Every structure is written in structure tokens, then in C-alpha cells.
Legacy VTK file of the C-alpha trace (Angstrom):
# vtk DataFile Version 3.0
C-alpha trace
ASCII
DATASET POLYDATA
POINTS 597 float
78.499 203.086 273.959
77.262 206.543 273.002
77.045 207.150 269.274
77.262 203.446 268.338
74.621 202.027 265.981
72.805 199.011 267.318
70.092 196.846 265.788
66.734 196.982 267.526
66.425 193.911 269.691
64.081 191.088 268.594
63.908 192.039 264.869
63.995 189.009 262.516
65.446 190.575 259.370
65.113 187.358 257.382
61.385 187.213 258.099
61.152 190.934 257.416
62.811 190.489 253.978
60.628 187.540 253.102
57.493 189.529 253.930
58.389 192.435 251.617
55.541 193.066 249.159
57.917 193.282 246.196
59.148 190.397 244.044
62.804 189.952 245.099
65.360 187.217 244.601
68.881 187.306 246.122
71.625 185.466 244.210
75.260 184.541 244.755
77.279 186.430 242.128
79.665 183.595 241.249
77.211 180.803 240.339
73.832 182.635 240.420
72.578 180.354 243.209
69.385 181.486 244.977
70.042 182.403 248.644
66.902 184.351 249.588
63.445 185.020 248.162
60.371 186.989 249.184
56.986 185.407 249.723
55.557 187.594 246.980
58.108 186.223 244.482
57.215 182.639 245.453
53.503 183.331 244.973
54.044 184.988 241.585
56.211 182.141 240.264
54.190 179.273 241.844
57.278 177.860 243.646
58.197 176.865 247.200
61.146 178.231 249.152
62.498 174.818 250.123
62.459 173.757 246.447
64.479 176.659 245.026
66.965 177.785 247.718
70.499 176.666 246.918
69.716 176.021 243.219
70.840 177.916 240.134
68.181 180.393 239.012
68.090 178.955 235.488
67.659 175.395 236.761
64.568 176.600 238.634
63.293 178.898 235.863
64.252 177.438 232.443
62.877 178.544 229.098
59.568 177.038 227.994
60.652 173.921 225.997
57.559 174.294 223.783
58.912 177.655 222.516
62.270 177.058 220.751
62.578 180.830 220.091
62.320 181.765 223.803
65.086 184.204 224.906
64.217 184.777 228.576
67.133 182.784 229.997
69.705 184.309 227.628
68.543 187.913 228.232
68.367 187.561 232.028
71.782 185.893 232.197
73.326 188.714 230.167
71.773 191.374 232.445
72.984 189.665 235.641
76.499 189.338 234.230
76.498 193.048 233.246
75.409 194.057 236.757
78.144 191.878 238.254
80.865 193.081 235.868
79.954 196.805 235.915
78.981 196.849 239.625
76.013 198.992 238.648
72.265 198.307 238.397
71.016 196.960 235.064
67.424 197.533 233.919
65.894 195.199 231.342
63.134 195.672 228.827
59.888 193.801 229.366
60.592 190.075 228.923
58.330 187.177 227.981
59.517 184.525 230.449
57.063 181.666 231.088
57.072 179.934 234.492
56.573 176.273 235.223
53.152 175.339 236.598
53.185 172.809 239.493
52.012 169.269 238.741
49.017 169.630 241.055
47.875 172.581 238.894
48.145 170.657 235.663
51.884 170.968 234.861
53.317 172.634 231.772
54.237 176.331 231.507
52.168 179.492 232.072
52.683 182.591 229.930
54.162 185.523 231.903
55.642 188.965 231.149
58.098 190.624 233.547
59.868 193.962 234.002
63.237 192.961 235.596
65.807 195.124 237.423
69.127 193.656 238.607
71.284 195.382 241.262
74.697 194.431 242.760
75.357 194.591 246.531
78.979 195.611 247.236
80.989 194.648 250.328
83.398 196.898 252.245
86.170 196.290 249.666
83.898 197.212 246.790
83.452 193.681 245.533
80.080 192.288 244.474
78.812 190.243 247.425
75.261 189.581 246.215
72.949 190.253 243.263
69.369 191.392 243.847
66.933 190.392 241.103
63.703 192.424 241.322
60.795 191.977 238.904
57.306 193.301 238.335
54.654 191.010 236.873
53.272 192.978 233.891
51.424 190.063 232.325
47.982 191.649 232.710
49.260 194.928 231.275
50.775 193.211 228.247
47.604 191.221 227.648
45.495 194.372 227.902
47.850 196.138 225.514
47.634 193.193 223.111
43.835 193.261 223.342
43.799 196.997 222.641
46.025 196.463 219.617
43.727 193.695 218.413
40.709 196.012 218.724
42.524 198.682 216.710
43.309 196.127 214.034
39.674 194.986 213.971
38.473 198.581 213.621
40.954 199.182 210.812
39.851 195.971 209.109
36.179 196.983 209.424
36.940 200.373 207.904
38.792 198.744 205.031
35.949 196.263 204.556
33.404 199.092 204.323
35.531 200.907 201.752
35.922 197.680 199.809
32.169 197.044 199.859
31.452 200.552 198.543
34.006 199.988 195.812
32.534 196.567 195.004
29.026 197.988 194.648
30.289 200.674 192.323
32.179 198.057 190.400
29.035 195.908 190.211
27.181 198.740 188.504
29.983 199.085 185.991
30.032 195.314 185.455
26.292 195.215 184.781
26.693 197.781 182.039
29.752 196.006 180.706
27.893 192.653 180.538
25.407 194.150 178.106
28.250 195.282 175.879
30.340 192.135 176.180
27.747 189.371 175.689
28.953 188.636 172.184
32.582 188.709 173.290
31.858 186.243 176.121
30.207 183.841 173.690
33.356 183.958 171.605
35.476 183.253 174.685
33.323 180.208 175.503
33.879 178.880 172.006
37.612 179.508 172.313
37.835 177.648 175.654
35.694 174.680 174.613
38.718 172.826 173.254
40.624 173.380 176.514
37.664 172.135 178.580
37.413 168.994 176.448
41.153 168.443 176.912
40.820 168.823 180.718
37.925 166.361 180.855
39.880 163.895 178.730
42.788 164.144 181.175
40.397 163.481 184.081
39.083 160.365 182.326
42.648 159.145 181.745
43.433 159.624 185.435
40.298 157.680 186.389
41.335 154.849 184.065
44.825 154.798 185.622
43.285 154.670 189.105
41.048 151.775 188.038
44.075 149.930 186.647
45.949 150.474 189.925
42.959 149.092 191.835
42.794 146.061 189.549
46.535 145.518 189.998
46.114 145.667 193.772
43.255 143.166 193.521
45.421 140.803 191.478
48.183 141.115 194.077
45.693 140.256 196.814
44.473 137.264 194.802
48.080 136.133 194.354
48.606 136.339 198.108
45.416 134.346 198.656
46.587 131.653 196.232
50.028 131.556 197.835
48.308 131.333 201.207
46.270 128.309 200.190
49.350 126.617 198.750
51.444 127.443 201.823
48.692 126.181 204.095
48.631 122.806 202.386
52.425 122.550 202.438
52.482 123.555 206.099
49.931 120.841 206.946
52.162 118.129 205.458
55.308 119.692 206.890
53.793 119.868 210.375
52.918 116.174 210.137
56.600 115.426 209.496
57.682 117.687 212.349
55.214 115.977 214.688
56.817 112.631 213.862
60.349 113.989 214.365
59.676 115.862 217.623
57.566 113.031 219.003
60.328 110.560 218.194
62.861 112.809 219.924
60.772 112.709 223.106
60.411 108.924 222.831
64.102 108.092 222.318
65.706 110.805 224.446
66.091 108.612 227.528
66.898 105.477 225.531
70.042 106.579 223.698
73.550 106.337 225.064
75.285 109.533 226.224
77.289 109.567 223.005
74.079 109.849 221.009
72.502 112.570 223.130
74.093 115.324 221.055
72.649 113.839 217.872
69.191 113.778 219.458
69.590 117.420 220.488
70.672 118.324 216.945
67.549 116.615 215.576
65.401 118.466 218.086
67.017 121.825 217.265
66.510 121.324 213.522
62.867 120.309 214.019
62.200 123.340 216.213
63.765 125.574 213.542
61.422 123.960 211.023
58.491 124.649 213.346
59.485 128.293 213.526
59.837 128.602 209.747
56.421 127.000 209.253
54.858 129.428 211.696
56.475 132.366 209.874
55.183 131.033 206.546
51.630 130.676 207.869
51.791 134.119 209.452
53.057 135.694 206.223
50.208 134.144 204.225
47.647 135.046 206.933
46.788 131.356 207.489
47.355 131.188 211.201
45.136 132.502 213.984
46.700 134.918 216.461
48.554 133.132 219.262
49.572 135.796 221.812
52.434 134.900 224.105
54.706 136.650 226.586
57.907 137.685 224.772
61.194 138.836 226.318
62.829 140.772 223.469
66.070 141.220 225.425
66.789 137.493 225.041
65.957 137.382 221.324
68.323 139.965 219.805
70.809 137.415 218.429
68.175 135.167 216.892
66.306 138.172 215.499
69.482 139.457 213.836
70.049 136.072 212.181
66.573 135.589 210.696
66.349 139.212 209.469
69.813 138.992 207.899
68.678 135.928 205.951
65.620 137.833 204.731
67.480 140.965 203.559
70.679 139.803 201.879
74.348 140.627 202.250
74.592 144.350 201.452
72.412 145.380 204.412
73.940 145.502 207.899
71.526 144.921 210.793
72.159 146.089 214.354
69.667 144.961 217.018
69.940 146.689 220.407
67.664 145.651 223.260
68.633 146.667 226.842
68.700 143.876 229.403
65.940 145.555 231.430
63.538 145.878 228.469
59.976 145.116 229.596
58.278 141.955 228.289
55.383 142.299 225.828
52.417 140.107 224.925
51.678 139.604 221.232
51.736 137.037 218.449
55.415 136.230 217.820
54.818 135.348 214.168
52.938 138.608 213.523
55.715 140.585 215.221
58.408 138.866 213.153
56.378 139.486 209.977
56.016 143.170 210.902
59.787 143.433 211.410
60.432 141.685 208.083
58.079 144.127 206.293
59.800 147.117 207.908
63.294 145.798 207.145
62.370 145.009 203.524
61.082 148.576 203.099
64.325 149.846 204.658
66.363 147.693 202.250
64.413 149.012 199.244
65.153 152.570 200.409
68.909 151.780 200.337
69.606 150.229 196.899
73.363 150.622 197.405
73.248 148.994 200.848
73.243 150.548 204.287
72.458 150.139 207.964
69.172 149.044 209.548
68.887 149.622 213.297
66.320 147.888 215.504
66.113 149.411 218.976
63.891 148.799 221.971
63.258 151.074 224.923
60.850 151.382 227.833
58.454 154.353 227.577
55.581 155.623 229.712
52.943 157.424 227.620
50.717 160.053 229.200
47.811 160.041 226.748
48.539 163.344 225.010
51.848 162.296 223.465
50.164 161.438 220.145
47.277 163.579 218.814
44.064 161.625 218.424
45.338 158.609 220.369
44.496 158.229 224.046
47.332 155.865 224.928
48.461 155.838 228.549
50.670 153.521 230.549
53.877 151.559 230.061
54.914 150.642 226.519
57.893 149.082 224.781
58.923 151.262 221.828
60.301 148.990 219.084
61.931 151.170 216.391
63.260 150.212 212.947
65.463 152.923 211.383
67.343 153.230 208.105
69.610 155.832 206.516
67.937 155.614 203.146
66.239 158.084 200.824
63.383 159.059 203.147
59.734 159.708 202.258
58.082 162.831 200.838
55.638 164.529 203.287
52.636 164.118 200.955
53.365 160.382 200.693
54.023 159.947 204.420
50.357 160.593 205.278
49.227 157.538 203.280
51.860 154.868 203.980
49.682 152.871 206.415
46.777 152.625 203.945
46.176 149.150 202.401
47.444 148.756 198.811
49.184 152.160 198.882
52.632 151.836 197.322
55.121 154.025 195.473
56.957 151.034 194.005
56.651 150.008 190.368
54.126 147.332 189.444
55.301 143.905 190.567
57.717 145.251 193.197
55.280 145.695 196.049
51.726 144.839 197.079
51.120 147.914 199.244
50.225 145.652 202.180
53.478 145.683 204.180
52.984 148.792 206.294
49.250 148.159 206.617
50.146 144.781 208.204
52.542 146.597 210.549
49.812 149.049 211.526
47.271 146.247 211.987
49.669 144.189 214.119
50.359 147.134 216.440
46.629 147.745 216.902
45.910 144.037 217.497
48.578 144.085 220.210
46.845 147.052 221.897
49.328 149.697 220.736
50.019 151.890 217.732
52.535 152.474 214.946
54.116 155.835 214.101
56.468 156.899 211.319
59.004 159.712 211.026
60.903 160.482 207.846
62.843 163.235 206.164
63.901 163.184 202.548
67.596 162.321 202.415
67.849 161.466 206.128
66.113 158.085 206.306
62.994 156.762 208.012
62.087 155.467 211.470
58.960 153.392 212.159
58.128 152.791 215.829
55.809 150.123 217.213
54.426 151.112 220.614
53.518 147.767 222.240
51.917 147.566 225.718
54.112 146.263 228.495
53.235 142.842 229.909
53.295 142.615 233.676
53.727 138.839 233.423
57.308 137.617 233.012
58.152 135.578 229.927
58.611 131.847 230.602
62.207 130.818 231.175
64.037 128.233 229.143
63.682 125.815 232.024
59.965 125.610 231.269
60.235 123.527 228.109
59.154 120.203 226.711
61.774 118.291 228.677
60.132 118.855 232.035
58.441 115.989 233.864
55.514 114.599 231.876
52.103 114.559 233.546
50.740 111.001 233.231
47.129 109.927 232.958
45.001 106.832 232.448
42.258 105.899 230.002
41.480 104.789 226.455
41.902 107.258 223.572
40.294 106.896 220.131
42.943 108.235 217.716
41.580 109.402 214.330
44.542 110.110 212.013
44.995 109.386 208.291
48.805 109.717 208.303
50.444 106.417 209.305
53.649 108.013 210.575
51.838 110.594 212.699
49.504 107.908 214.048
52.403 105.619 215.022
54.194 108.480 216.797
51.005 109.670 218.516
50.234 106.179 219.844
53.755 105.861 221.248
53.449 109.275 222.918
50.061 108.304 224.364
51.643 105.165 225.767
54.504 107.256 227.193
52.079 109.487 229.117
49.972 106.570 230.393
47.066 106.257 227.912
45.960 103.263 225.865
44.939 103.984 222.277
42.814 102.630 219.441
43.659 103.960 215.966
41.334 104.455 212.982
42.202 106.203 209.715
38.993 108.108 208.929
36.142 109.925 210.638
33.433 107.552 209.370
35.047 104.531 211.058
35.445 106.478 214.296
31.764 107.499 214.331
30.683 103.912 213.584
32.641 102.645 216.615
30.935 105.166 218.901
27.468 104.497 217.468
28.132 100.761 217.893
28.453 101.199 221.628
32.228 101.278 222.118
33.264 103.886 224.675
36.436 105.944 224.904
37.703 108.395 227.519
38.756 110.829 224.755
38.483 111.215 220.977
41.725 112.642 219.510
41.151 113.553 215.846
43.002 115.428 213.124
40.834 118.118 211.483
41.997 117.623 207.881
40.796 114.126 206.941
40.178 112.274 203.648
36.625 111.610 202.526
33.445 113.584 202.995
33.711 113.914 206.786
36.399 116.129 208.319
37.551 116.023 211.900
35.353 119.038 212.632
32.325 117.270 211.111
33.092 114.246 213.307
33.323 116.436 216.408
29.936 118.030 215.641
28.232 114.662 215.239
29.820 113.286 218.408
28.599 116.341 220.305
25.090 115.771 218.902
24.924 112.060 219.785
27.228 111.985 222.835
27.228 115.472 224.415
29.481 114.459 227.316
32.173 112.795 225.166
35.550 114.643 225.526
36.992 115.668 222.124
40.415 117.090 221.225
40.988 118.264 217.634
44.481 118.468 216.111
45.562 120.642 213.193
48.731 121.619 211.408
46.735 124.019 209.248
43.055 124.600 208.673
40.896 127.428 207.425
38.316 126.194 209.941
40.573 126.754 212.987
38.748 129.924 214.029
35.393 128.188 213.547
36.607 125.266 215.697
37.546 127.586 218.549
34.271 129.515 218.205
32.292 126.270 218.594
34.058 125.490 221.856
36.180 122.516 220.816
39.669 122.097 222.273
42.511 122.417 219.742
46.073 121.048 219.759
48.425 122.555 217.172
50.845 120.467 215.144
53.684 119.831 215.564
53.180 118.820 219.177
55.375 117.217 221.833
54.487 114.586 224.426
54.204 117.234 227.130
51.844 119.399 225.048
49.737 116.344 224.211
49.509 115.410 227.902
48.478 118.936 228.917
45.880 119.205 226.120
44.300 115.844 227.052
44.133 116.749 230.740
42.540 120.116 229.875
39.936 118.500 227.590
39.040 115.907 230.231
38.761 118.587 232.922
36.434 120.720 230.756
34.253 117.698 229.946
34.029 116.666 233.617
32.974 120.181 234.631
30.302 120.197 231.913
28.938 116.844 233.117
28.778 118.040 236.726
27.044 121.297 235.791
24.385 119.467 233.735
23.763 116.812 236.407
LINES 1 598
597 0 1 2 3 4 5 6 7 8 9 10 11 12 13 14 15 16 17 18 19 20 21 22 23 24 25 26 27 28 29 30 31 32 33 34 35 36 37 38 39 40 41 42 43 44 45 46 47 48 49 50 51 52 53 54 55 56 57 58 59 60 61 62 63 64 65 66 67 68 69 70 71 72 73 74 75 76 77 78 79 80 81 82 83 84 85 86 87 88 89 90 91 92 93 94 95 96 97 98 99 100 101 102 103 104 105 106 107 108 109 110 111 112 113 114 115 116 117 118 119 120 121 122 123 124 125 126 127 128 129 130 131 132 133 134 135 136 137 138 139 140 141 142 143 144 145 146 147 148 149 150 151 152 153 154 155 156 157 158 159 160 161 162 163 164 165 166 167 168 169 170 171 172 173 174 175 176 177 178 179 180 181 182 183 184 185 186 187 188 189 190 191 192 193 194 195 196 197 198 199 200 201 202 203 204 205 206 207 208 209 210 211 212 213 214 215 216 217 218 219 220 221 222 223 224 225 226 227 228 229 230 231 232 233 234 235 236 237 238 239 240 241 242 243 244 245 246 247 248 249 250 251 252 253 254 255 256 257 258 259 260 261 262 263 264 265 266 267 268 269 270 271 272 273 274 275 276 277 278 279 280 281 282 283 284 285 286 287 288 289 290 291 292 293 294 295 296 297 298 299 300 301 302 303 304 305 306 307 308 309 310 311 312 313 314 315 316 317 318 319 320 321 322 323 324 325 326 327 328 329 330 331 332 333 334 335 336 337 338 339 340 341 342 343 344 345 346 347 348 349 350 351 352 353 354 355 356 357 358 359 360 361 362 363 364 365 366 367 368 369 370 371 372 373 374 375 376 377 378 379 380 381 382 383 384 385 386 387 388 389 390 391 392 393 394 395 396 397 398 399 400 401 402 403 404 405 406 407 408 409 410 411 412 413 414 415 416 417 418 419 420 421 422 423 424 425 426 427 428 429 430 431 432 433 434 435 436 437 438 439 440 441 442 443 444 445 446 447 448 449 450 451 452 453 454 455 456 457 458 459 460 461 462 463 464 465 466 467 468 469 470 471 472 473 474 475 476 477 478 479 480 481 482 483 484 485 486 487 488 489 490 491 492 493 494 495 496 497 498 499 500 501 502 503 504 505 506 507 508 509 510 511 512 513 514 515 516 517 518 519 520 521 522 523 524 525 526 527 528 529 530 531 532 533 534 535 536 537 538 539 540 541 542 543 544 545 546 547 548 549 550 551 552 553 554 555 556 557 558 559 560 561 562 563 564 565 566 567 568 569 570 571 572 573 574 575 576 577 578 579 580 581 582 583 584 585 586 587 588 589 590 591 592 593 594 595 596
């Protein structure tokens, strides 16, 4: 029809808009959703069309989280709302508005400066149908302007420095003349200040004496711990002998009692296992037990952990342990972990003299390596946090809390070793320990422990499973009659014959006399001049192929035993553990014989 306006055929206006050289973004006015964008805008903001269309502009372009004072989102939102409300264009001042860098380019945010202009598009009824957001990237201009300002400041500083130097040289001339006139006065000043200098030096000496006394106190505390450790080790040795008898007897009579007595047997077993756990905690606390890493499922231990920590802290402290059911397993020494938690909870209790709440939380965390300055930790970790609502820690003290013997408690109230043990445990487990505190708001210590990709053993895998039986003659070297009687019965239960002697000298005489045994099973701590370890060394010298299994409830030589390649069985032990240890020792000895043949 004549006079009618028609669009040229074959023109793709969408493609034409997208190809515009300017930086344009078209938004819905009601929810600020992105409906169109030019290629130039995508290139400038390092985004893709398919990733931003249909999304709110501020979801796509948030403020830089590393800059809490950033105002880009707030200023742009206000301008868009003004343009929509007034139905007129709204020009903005230059804005600092960082854009997100794609992951393939390193992630994070890139500093940008923009000159925005927001315009409404009205429909036939005069309502706002769309909002056009146009920007110019003025980052280079702003940087150049900043550089120019910096140069001006440097020039001004140089000018001021030159003036100051001229003044200083003039002043130096005056000072030289003044020194000639004031020599006598300066001598008088030195005499006047001599008393003050002596007083300052005396104060320094007093501080050095106080520091020496603190060091001596710390040494005495360490010596006390060493003495307690030796005492606890001896007690634990005897206690583990008793537990071996009890647990071994439980295994021996379990299938022989009537159903009515089964509950009594289970009660005996439960009590003995509790005693085993307490002994392990005692040895761990006194540093008398070698590390025994195991796979631990914290999610199944929250109730038991609450109980043993509540016993350690007393009644005016409430403990809440929260572990999600999907918490990853970890691999560490259970006794060391429990000791670390006790140390942290005791510190939390001391920070709340009137009572309070201690929270123990666990969560799964993936560290990226740069999360903690100076620590290149990457991978999956379980974050185990202990928090209190106590008095908090001063910043100048916080920097030293993991140092050995550092304490703010009065003499006799703390050794200064608690948090250093926590730090050492975390490092031994392959992780780290961090602390956050604010005066008046409490303290949180977090243990970052590496995730184990091996599942923790289930309760079905216990000492009641089917016993592996063997055959052969075992030379049992044990000075405790009760332990020996129980051990011989367990050996009989798992298929072995036994010959019992009470000391290492008798055992060695039997071997030197020509009697042969399939295995020598000896306690390490023995009466007389020859220990179980001494016996094992002599047997290895005279009979290199003789299988040996050493047993200990406590021994300072345990690490030395393992280093020399001897197999070790820890007291208290069950029939199943004894069977497995014997089979392992025999297998190792057979392999050694075959390799030397």
C-alpha cells in the first residue's frame, strides 16, 4: 500500500543489535532481567550470552565480595529505578564496578571503571516497556588519571624533600656552632640522666630474671609430666594385664554360658572395653603411647564424645556435639584426637568461670590452597571446631597460643602445653589448626583434618567374628600367671599348643638346648636382667628364621621394637587379635625364609 512503512526484507534485527559496537544491555523493567546484550558488552564483561540471558543483572554482576565498601550494585540499582520511575534517561557518574573473571582465566574479580547511562523505552501507552543500560569502559582512562596524580604527588614530594634537605643543611651548620657552646651543658645532662639509665637497666635485669623463672617453672611442669608419664605407664602395664585376662576370659566363656548369663558376659566385656579406652587415654595424655592411626567415623561417635568430655569438664559446662550424618571419615590416632578435644574443652571451661556452652561441630570442607596464608593445603578436609562463649583472647596473645609452654594462667594452673599438643596433633594427622577469637565474644579453634577415602570399619567387624584357627607349638614367655593362663587357653581356642615359661632366660635356654617352636610369644616387660626385647634380639642372632611376636601393655621401647622389625601385639588383646598377629608373624617369617633360600 502506498505510504505504508515496511521493514526491508531479510534484515535480522536481533543480529544487527548484537553486532552494535557499543556496550548495551536490555532489561525488563519489572525484575531487571536481561533480555538482550551486544557482543561488545559480552567481550567487555567476559561473559557468555547463554549464561546471562534471563537472569537478574545483579545476579550476573554482583559486587566484589573482597571489597565490603563496594557500592556498584546499589548505585546502578538506584539509577535504573529512577529511569523507570521518571520515564527519563538517567546518567551516572563514573563507577568502580569490578567484573567476575571466568574460572578458565583464573577466577576472582577484575577491577573495572564504567560510565553508565540508563534509558527507558516507552510503549504506545507511555509505559516503560524496556530499560536500556549503556556503558563505556573507562578503566584505562581512570588508571592513566591515577598514574598522573601519582606522578604529581611524587613531584610534590621531591620538591618538599629538596626544601627539607636545604633546611636540614642550614640547621646542621647552626647545630655545629651550638655544639661548641653546649658541650658543658650536655655533660650536665648526661650526669642528670645517669640515674634514669641505671634504673632502666635494673628493670631490664628484673625482666630477664622473671623470664628465667618462667622458663624454670615450665621446665618443672615438663618434669612433672614426665614423672606422671612414667607412673601412668607402669600402672597401665599392670592394668592392661588385668584387662587381657578379663577380655580373654570373655572370649573363652562366651559360648559356654547359658542364655541367661549372656547379658552378664556382655556387661563384663563392655566394662573391660571401657577400661581399655581409659587406659589408652591415660597413655596418650602422658605421651606414653606410639601413634596408632585408624579410620574414624565421627558421625557415629557424637554421643560417646559428649559423655567423656562432660566427665572431664564438670557440671556447670554444657556440651553440644553436632556431627552431620554425611561427615567424611578421617584417619588419625583416636587417643591423640580425644586428648586434643579435652585440651580445647578445658581451655574453653577456664574461659567461662561462671559456666557456659561449649560447641563441637564438624563439617566437610574443600580447601583450595590459598585459603590460609603460608599453608599450601588443598583437597577435602573435615573441619572439627570447638567454640565457647567465654572471655576471648587479646590479639597480642593470640599470635603465641600454639607455642610450647606459653600460658596466661597463673603458676600451677596450666603447663602451656595444651594448645601446642593440639597444633602438633593436627600436623601429625596431615592437617592444621587455626584459632579465631574476639575479646568478649569467645574463641573458636578449628582442626582441619584430611578426609579419609577409606570407610571406617562397621560394628560388625569386631572381636566376635569367626576366629581364624592355626596349628603349631608356641613358646609363651610371660611372668604374670593370670595372663599366662588366659593366653594359653586362647591359644588352645585358636588351634595352637603352648609351652609356658616365666622368664626370658629360661626361654633362651630351651631354644639353645635344641627344642624347637613354631613361634615365640613373649611379653616385653620381664623380670630379671633380660627383657622380652633382649630375648628377641638374641633369638634373631642365633636363630634368624625363628618367628617372634612381642606383647606389651606399655613400654618405652615400643618404638625401638617396631624400628627393629619385630611384630608387636598390644595388650589388652582378644583371641581374634592374637590369632591375626600370630598368622601375620608366621607369614612374615616364611617370606623371609623363602627370600634367603
